[in-house]
C-alpha positions in Angstrom: -18.5 -109.4 6.8 -17.4 -112.6 8.7 -13.8 -113.1 7.4 -12.7 -116.5 6.4 -9.7 -117.9 8.3 -7.3 -118.3 5.4 -6.3 -114.9 4.0 -3.8 -114.1 1.2 -2.5 -110.5 0.8 -1.0 -110.0 -2.6 0.6 -106.9 -4.1 3.9 -105.0 -4.5 6.6 -103.7 -2.1 4.0 -101.9 0.0 2.5 -105.3 0.8 5.9 -107.2 0.9 7.5 -104.8 3.3 10.0 -107.0 5.2 8.3 -110.4 4.7 11.5 -112.1 3.4 13.4 -111.1 6.6 10.5 -112.1 8.9 10.5 -115.7 10.4 6.7 -115.7 10.1 6.8 -114.4 6.5 4.4 -111.6 7.5 6.7 -108.6 7.3 6.6 -105.3 9.2 4.1 -103.3 7.1 0.3 -103.0 7.0 0.0 -106.8 6.7 1.8 -107.1 10.1 -0.7 -104.7 11.7 -3.6 -106.6 10.3 -2.2 -110.0 11.3 -1.7 -108.8 14.9 -5.0 -107.1 15.0 -6.9 -110.1 13.8 -5.0 -112.5 16.1 -5.6 -110.5 19.3 -9.1 -109.5 18.4 -10.2 -113.1 17.6 -7.8 -115.3 19.6 -9.7 -118.5 19.0 -10.2 -118.1 15.2 -6.7 -119.4 14.2 -6.2 -117.1 11.2 -3.8 -118.3 8.5 -2.3 -115.2 6.9 -0.1 -115.3 3.8 1.9 -112.3 2.6 2.5 -112.5 -1.1 3.7 -109.0 -1.9 6.7 -108.7 -4.2 8.6 -105.4 -4.7 8.2 -103.8 -8.1 5.2 -105.8 -9.1 2.6 -104.5 -11.5 -0.7 -106.2 -12.4 1.1 -108.1 -15.2 3.4 -109.6 -12.6 0.5 -110.7 -10.5 -0.9 -112.4 -13.5 2.3 -114.4 -13.9 2.2 -115.7 -10.3 -1.5 -115.8 -9.6 -1.8 -119.6 -9.8 1.1 -120.2 -7.4 0.6 -117.3 -5.0 -3.2 -117.2 -4.8 -5.1 -120.2 -6.3 -2.7 -122.9 -5.1 -2.9 -121.6 -1.5 -6.7 -122.2 -1.5 -7.6 -119.0 0.4 -11.0 -118.1 1.6 -10.1 -114.4 1.4 -7.9 -112.5 -1.1 -6.8 -108.9 -0.4 -5.3 -107.2 -3.5 -3.2 -104.0 -3.5 -1.8 -103.1 -6.9 -1.5 -100.1 -9.2 1.4 -98.0 -7.8 4.1 -99.4 -10.0 1.8 -99.6 -13.0 1.9 -95.8 -12.8 5.3 -95.2 -11.2 7.1 -97.0 -14.0 5.6 -94.5 -16.5 7.6 -91.8 -14.6 10.9 -93.5 -13.7 11.1 -96.0 -16.5 9.4 -94.5 -19.5 11.6 -96.8 -21.8 9.9 -100.0 -20.7 6.6 -101.5 -21.8 3.9 -99.7 -19.8 0.7 -100.9 -18.3 -1.9 -98.5 -19.7 -5.2 -98.1 -17.9 -7.0 -100.4 -20.4 -4.4 -103.1 -19.9 -4.6 -102.6 -16.1 -8.4 -103.0 -16.2 -8.4 -106.0 -18.4 -5.7 -107.9 -16.5 -7.2 -107.1 -13.1 -10.7 -108.1 -14.2 -9.4 -111.5 -15.4 -7.6 -112.1 -12.1 -10.7 -111.3 -10.1 -12.8 -113.5 -12.2 -10.6 -116.4 -11.3 -11.3 -115.9 -7.6 -14.9 -114.8 -7.9 -16.0 -117.5 -5.4 -13.7 -116.1 -2.7 -14.2 -113.1 -0.4 -12.3 -110.4 -2.3 -10.9 -107.2 -0.7 -9.7 -104.6 -3.2 -7.4 -101.8 -1.9 -7.1 -98.6 -3.8 -3.5 -97.8 -4.8 -2.2 -95.3 -2.2 -0.2 -92.3 -3.4 2.9 -91.3 -5.5 4.4 -88.4 -3.5 2.6 -86.8 -0.6 1.4 -84.0 -2.9 -2.1 -83.8 -4.2 -1.0 -82.4 -7.5 2.0 -84.6 -8.2 2.3 -86.0 -11.7 2.1 -89.5 -10.2 -1.1 -88.8 -8.3 -2.7 -87.2 -11.4 -2.0 -90.3 -13.4 -3.0 -92.6 -10.6 -6.6 -91.3 -10.6 -7.7 -93.3 -13.6 -6.3 -96.5 -12.0 -8.1 -95.8 -8.7 -11.3 -95.4 -10.6 -10.7 -98.7 -12.3 -10.3 -100.4 -8.9 -13.5 -98.8 -7.7 -15.3 -99.9 -10.9 -14.1 -103.5 -10.6 -15.0 -103.5 -6.9 -18.6 -102.8 -7.8 -18.6 -105.3 -10.7 -17.3 -108.1 -8.5 -19.1 -106.9 -5.3 -15.9 -106.8 -3.3 -15.0 -105.0 -0.1 -13.4 -101.7 -1.3 -10.7 -100.3 0.9 -10.5 -96.5 0.1 -6.8 -96.3 0.7 -6.1 -93.6 -1.9 -8.9 -91.4 -0.6 -7.8 -91.5 3.0 -4.2 -90.6 2.1 -5.5 -87.7 0.1 -7.6 -86.6 3.0 -4.6 -86.8 5.3 -2.4 -84.8 2.9 -5.1 -82.1 2.8 -4.8 -81.6 6.5 -1.2 -80.5 6.0 -0.1 -81.9 9.4 3.6 -81.8 8.5 4.0 -85.4 9.5 4.9 -87.8 6.7 3.3 -91.2 6.0 6.0 -92.4 3.6 9.7 -92.7 3.5 10.1 -91.6 -0.1 6.6 -90.6 -1.3 5.6 -94.2 -2.0 6.8 -96.7 0.6 5.1 -96.5 4.0 6.6 -95.6 7.3 5.0 -97.0 10.4 2.2 -94.3 10.4 1.4 -94.9 6.8 1.2 -98.7 7.4 -1.1 -98.0 10.4 -3.4 -95.8 8.2 -3.6 -98.6 5.6 -4.4 -101.2 8.2 -7.0 -99.0 10.0 -8.7 -98.3 6.7 -8.8 -102.0 5.8 -10.3 -102.9 9.1 -12.9 -100.2 8.9 -13.9 -101.2 5.4 -14.2 -104.9 6.3 -16.1 -104.3 9.5 -18.5 -102.0 7.6 -19.5 -105.0 5.6 -20.4 -107.0 8.7 
């Protein structure tokens, strides 16, 4: 797939990761790895990359800011990473209104419909704890399946971020990819970026 030059990355804190402290607004997470990779690999393409991750966001929050943070930027490519907080809040904030799987699917489908004329890249939500059998990962499965389903429906690039993290955990290397079971360390961000690049290049 020949990427368009103007790319918006939207998601939660995993996407945000340092963007508000960074003069370029890119941050220090997987978006930084991708920005730098694309820049040095295609020095004459002049990519414009926008990080629009906000910590704590669920798909309902993306809906509230979709016009300003996606549509109004007139991107050629939109990369979406969402779903972790939609599940995590069920565990750490059971008192708040929850985003059930059916709500998640409905909201995400509507957002994707609004950008159906763009190049869309859908990233699977990663993991909640580096444990295959954690409650978070068990609940996350249905949300991952929804992302896969919508990727087929809208013919997007699918980045199998959840699957590669599970595969890594199965290897039991003893080296963590997260700082707290959710937020990425440098290795986790690199794995996300590597998986994104591989998925995009596979479509070429």
